[in-house]
VOTIRO-578330 format. One record per residue (C-alpha): x, y, z; chain; residue number from 1; residue in one letter. Coordinates in nm, 2 decimals. Layout:
BEGIN
<pt X="X" Y="Y" Z="Z" nudo="A" rodo="NUM" tordren="A"/>
...
***
This chain:
BEGIN
<pt X="-2.29" Y="1.48" Z="0.50" nudo="A" rodo="1" tordren="M"/>
<pt X="-2.59" Y="1.49" Z="0.67" nudo="A" rodo="2" tordren="N"/>
<pt X="-2.88" Y="1.69" Z="0.55" nudo="A" rodo="3" tordren="K"/>
<pt X="-3.20" Y="1.74" Z="0.76" nudo="A" rodo="4" tordren="R"/>
<pt X="-3.52" Y="1.89" Z="0.64" nudo="A" rodo="5" tordren="K"/>
<pt X="-3.92" Y="1.91" Z="0.77" nudo="A" rodo="6" tordren="K"/>
<pt X="-4.21" Y="2.01" Z="0.62" nudo="A" rodo="7" tordren="K"/>
<pt X="-4.58" Y="2.03" Z="0.71" nudo="A" rodo="8" tordren="T"/>
<pt X="-4.88" Y="1.94" Z="0.48" nudo="A" rodo="9" tordren="F"/>
<pt X="-5.26" Y="1.99" Z="0.57" nudo="A" rodo="10" tordren="T"/>
<pt X="-5.49" Y="1.75" Z="0.43" nudo="A" rodo="11" tordren="I"/>
<pt X="-5.75" Y="1.94" Z="0.23" nudo="A" rodo="12" tordren="D"/>
<pt X="-6.07" Y="1.79" Z="0.30" nudo="A" rodo="13" tordren="K"/>
<pt X="-6.15" Y="1.72" Z="-0.07" nudo="A" rodo="14" tordren="Y"/>
<pt X="-5.82" Y="1.54" Z="-0.11" nudo="A" rodo="15" tordren="L"/>
<pt X="-5.97" Y="1.22" Z="-0.09" nudo="A" rodo="16" tordren="P"/>
<pt X="-6.21" Y="1.28" Z="-0.36" nudo="A" rodo="17" tordren="I"/>
<pt X="-5.96" Y="1.42" Z="-0.59" nudo="A" rodo="18" tordren="Y"/>
<pt X="-5.72" Y="1.14" Z="-0.54" nudo="A" rodo="19" tordren="Y"/>
<pt X="-6.03" Y="0.86" Z="-0.59" nudo="A" rodo="20" tordren="A"/>
<pt X="-6.06" Y="1.04" Z="-0.93" nudo="A" rodo="21" tordren="G"/>
<pt X="-5.71" Y="1.03" Z="-1.00" nudo="A" rodo="22" tordren="A"/>
<pt X="-5.64" Y="0.68" Z="-0.89" nudo="A" rodo="23" tordren="S"/>
<pt X="-5.99" Y="0.48" Z="-0.94" nudo="A" rodo="24" tordren="G"/>
<pt X="-5.98" Y="0.42" Z="-0.57" nudo="A" rodo="25" tordren="D"/>
<pt X="-6.37" Y="0.49" Z="-0.49" nudo="A" rodo="26" tordren="F"/>
<pt X="-6.35" Y="0.27" Z="-0.17" nudo="A" rodo="27" tordren="N"/>
<pt X="-6.63" Y="0.43" Z="0.02" nudo="A" rodo="28" tordren="L"/>
<pt X="-6.41" Y="0.46" Z="0.36" nudo="A" rodo="29" tordren="I"/>
<pt X="-6.23" Y="0.71" Z="0.14" nudo="A" rodo="30" tordren="H"/>
<pt X="-6.51" Y="0.93" Z="0.01" nudo="A" rodo="31" tordren="I"/>
<pt X="-6.82" Y="0.90" Z="0.23" nudo="A" rodo="32" tordren="D"/>
<pt X="-6.81" Y="1.03" Z="0.58" nudo="A" rodo="33" tordren="P"/>
<pt X="-7.09" Y="0.88" Z="0.70" nudo="A" rodo="34" tordren="E"/>
<pt X="-7.00" Y="0.52" Z="0.57" nudo="A" rodo="35" tordren="F"/>
<pt X="-6.66" Y="0.53" Z="0.70" nudo="A" rodo="36" tordren="A"/>
<pt X="-6.82" Y="0.61" Z="1.06" nudo="A" rodo="37" tordren="R"/>
<pt X="-7.03" Y="0.31" Z="0.99" nudo="A" rodo="38" tordren="E"/>
<pt X="-6.74" Y="0.10" Z="0.97" nudo="A" rodo="39" tordren="Q"/>
<pt X="-6.59" Y="0.24" Z="1.28" nudo="A" rodo="40" tordren="G"/>
<pt X="-6.35" Y="0.50" Z="1.17" nudo="A" rodo="41" tordren="L"/>
<pt X="-6.37" Y="0.87" Z="1.31" nudo="A" rodo="42" tordren="K"/>
<pt X="-6.44" Y="1.02" Z="0.95" nudo="A" rodo="43" tordren="A"/>
<pt X="-6.35" Y="0.92" Z="0.57" nudo="A" rodo="44" tordren="N"/>
<pt X="-5.98" Y="0.85" Z="0.56" nudo="A" rodo="45" tordren="I"/>
<pt X="-5.72" Y="0.93" Z="0.28" nudo="A" rodo="46" tordren="L"/>
<pt X="-5.60" Y="0.68" Z="0.06" nudo="A" rodo="47" tordren="Q"/>
<pt X="-5.27" Y="0.51" Z="0.18" nudo="A" rodo="48" tordren="G"/>
<pt X="-5.14" Y="0.57" Z="-0.15" nudo="A" rodo="49" tordren="L"/>
<pt X="-5.20" Y="0.94" Z="-0.15" nudo="A" rodo="50" tordren="C"/>
<pt X="-5.01" Y="0.97" Z="0.18" nudo="A" rodo="51" tordren="T"/>
<pt X="-4.72" Y="0.78" Z="0.02" nudo="A" rodo="52" tordren="L"/>
<pt X="-4.73" Y="1.01" Z="-0.26" nudo="A" rodo="53" tordren="G"/>
<pt X="-4.72" Y="1.32" Z="-0.04" nudo="A" rodo="54" tordren="I"/>
<pt X="-4.42" Y="1.16" Z="0.13" nudo="A" rodo="55" tordren="A"/>
<pt X="-4.26" Y="1.08" Z="-0.20" nudo="A" rodo="56" tordren="T"/>
<pt X="-4.30" Y="1.44" Z="-0.31" nudo="A" rodo="57" tordren="G"/>
<pt X="-4.16" Y="1.55" Z="0.00" nudo="A" rodo="58" tordren="F"/>
<pt X="-3.83" Y="1.34" Z="-0.05" nudo="A" rodo="59" tordren="L"/>
<pt X="-3.77" Y="1.41" Z="-0.40" nudo="A" rodo="60" tordren="V"/>
<pt X="-3.90" Y="1.80" Z="-0.41" nudo="A" rodo="61" tordren="G"/>
<pt X="-3.79" Y="1.96" Z="-0.73" nudo="A" rodo="62" tordren="Q"/>
<pt X="-3.51" Y="1.69" Z="-0.79" nudo="A" rodo="63" tordren="D"/>
<pt X="-3.53" Y="1.47" Z="-1.09" nudo="A" rodo="64" tordren="D"/>
<pt X="-3.80" Y="1.17" Z="-0.99" nudo="A" rodo="65" tordren="P"/>
<pt X="-3.57" Y="0.92" Z="-1.12" nudo="A" rodo="66" tordren="D"/>
<pt X="-3.34" Y="0.98" Z="-0.84" nudo="A" rodo="67" tordren="K"/>
<pt X="-3.58" Y="0.79" Z="-0.63" nudo="A" rodo="68" tordren="L"/>
<pt X="-3.46" Y="0.42" Z="-0.63" nudo="A" rodo="69" tordren="K"/>
<pt X="-3.70" Y="0.27" Z="-0.37" nudo="A" rodo="70" tordren="S"/>
<pt X="-3.90" Y="0.35" Z="-0.10" nudo="A" rodo="71" tordren="I"/>
<pt X="-4.04" Y="0.18" Z="0.22" nudo="A" rodo="72" tordren="R"/>
<pt X="-4.34" Y="0.25" Z="0.44" nudo="A" rodo="73" tordren="V"/>
<pt X="-4.56" Y="0.10" Z="0.70" nudo="A" rodo="74" tordren="R"/>
<pt X="-4.91" Y="0.25" Z="0.71" nudo="A" rodo="75" tordren="F"/>
<pt X="-4.95" Y="0.27" Z="1.06" nudo="A" rodo="76" tordren="A"/>
<pt X="-5.25" Y="0.51" Z="1.10" nudo="A" rodo="77" tordren="H"/>
<pt X="-5.54" Y="0.66" Z="0.91" nudo="A" rodo="78" tordren="P"/>
<pt X="-5.48" Y="0.99" Z="0.78" nudo="A" rodo="79" tordren="V"/>
<pt X="-5.79" Y="1.21" Z="0.81" nudo="A" rodo="80" tordren="L"/>
<pt X="-5.93" Y="1.51" Z="0.64" nudo="A" rodo="81" tordren="P"/>
<pt X="-5.80" Y="1.82" Z="0.81" nudo="A" rodo="82" tordren="G"/>
<pt X="-5.50" Y="1.63" Z="0.95" nudo="A" rodo="83" tordren="D"/>
<pt X="-5.16" Y="1.84" Z="0.95" nudo="A" rodo="84" tordren="V"/>
<pt X="-4.89" Y="1.59" Z="0.89" nudo="A" rodo="85" tordren="L"/>
<pt X="-4.55" Y="1.65" Z="0.94" nudo="A" rodo="86" tordren="T"/>
<pt X="-4.26" Y="1.50" Z="0.75" nudo="A" rodo="87" tordren="F"/>
<pt X="-3.89" Y="1.50" Z="0.84" nudo="A" rodo="88" tordren="A"/>
<pt X="-3.58" Y="1.35" Z="0.73" nudo="A" rodo="89" tordren="V"/>
<pt X="-3.25" Y="1.31" Z="0.81" nudo="A" rodo="90" tordren="E"/>
<pt X="-3.03" Y="1.16" Z="0.53" nudo="A" rodo="91" tordren="S"/>
<pt X="-2.68" Y="1.04" Z="0.45" nudo="A" rodo="92" tordren="T"/>
<pt X="-2.62" Y="1.08" Z="0.07" nudo="A" rodo="93" tordren="K"/>
<pt X="-2.85" Y="0.81" Z="-0.09" nudo="A" rodo="94" tordren="G"/>
<pt X="-2.99" Y="0.61" Z="0.22" nudo="A" rodo="95" tordren="D"/>
<pt X="-3.27" Y="0.82" Z="0.38" nudo="A" rodo="96" tordren="V"/>
<pt X="-3.46" Y="0.75" Z="0.68" nudo="A" rodo="97" tordren="R"/>
<pt X="-3.78" Y="0.97" Z="0.74" nudo="A" rodo="98" tordren="F"/>
<pt X="-4.10" Y="1.02" Z="0.96" nudo="A" rodo="99" tordren="S"/>
<pt X="-4.45" Y="1.10" Z="0.92" nudo="A" rodo="100" tordren="A"/>
<pt X="-4.65" Y="1.24" Z="1.22" nudo="A" rodo="101" tordren="V"/>
<pt X="-5.00" Y="1.39" Z="1.24" nudo="A" rodo="102" tordren="N"/>
<pt X="-5.09" Y="1.69" Z="1.46" nudo="A" rodo="103" tordren="Q"/>
<pt X="-5.16" Y="1.46" Z="1.77" nudo="A" rodo="104" tordren="R"/>
<pt X="-4.80" Y="1.31" Z="1.75" nudo="A" rodo="105" tordren="G"/>
<pt X="-4.93" Y="0.97" Z="1.59" nudo="A" rodo="106" tordren="E"/>
<pt X="-4.71" Y="0.84" Z="1.34" nudo="A" rodo="107" tordren="E"/>
<pt X="-4.91" Y="0.78" Z="1.03" nudo="A" rodo="108" tordren="V"/>
<pt X="-4.61" Y="0.62" Z="0.86" nudo="A" rodo="109" tordren="L"/>
<pt X="-4.34" Y="0.42" Z="1.03" nudo="A" rodo="110" tordren="T"/>
<pt X="-4.04" Y="0.19" Z="0.94" nudo="A" rodo="111" tordren="D"/>
<pt X="-3.98" Y="0.46" Z="0.65" nudo="A" rodo="112" tordren="C"/>
<pt X="-3.65" Y="0.45" Z="0.43" nudo="A" rodo="113" tordren="S"/>
<pt X="-3.58" Y="0.53" Z="0.06" nudo="A" rodo="114" tordren="A"/>
<pt X="-3.28" Y="0.51" Z="-0.14" nudo="A" rodo="115" tordren="E"/>
<pt X="-3.18" Y="0.83" Z="-0.34" nudo="A" rodo="116" tordren="L"/>
<pt X="-2.95" Y="0.81" Z="-0.65" nudo="A" rodo="117" tordren="G"/>
***
């Protein structure tokens, strides 16, 4: 039985700062737009693990988080505050393939798979 779902998330401009406080990841490329631009980025970027957390929340939803047995992604493109990410999944029981794309059509996560029990 195939199950498809899709959801869009807008990255709040303060999310990198909130996540820095929660995770302890205060790398300036995440919280200081000017510093990030000096490093060659367009703006400050969201922490990769925060993006992964959003993806995990999308996959698990309101189910028991213990159902997530494993997850695998490749961080392919920086996520900027204000980006609109679309997560899509087509699953077959416990083996899940999913994607994460920004509003410009750039895959921010690639090689995405998860095992749900």
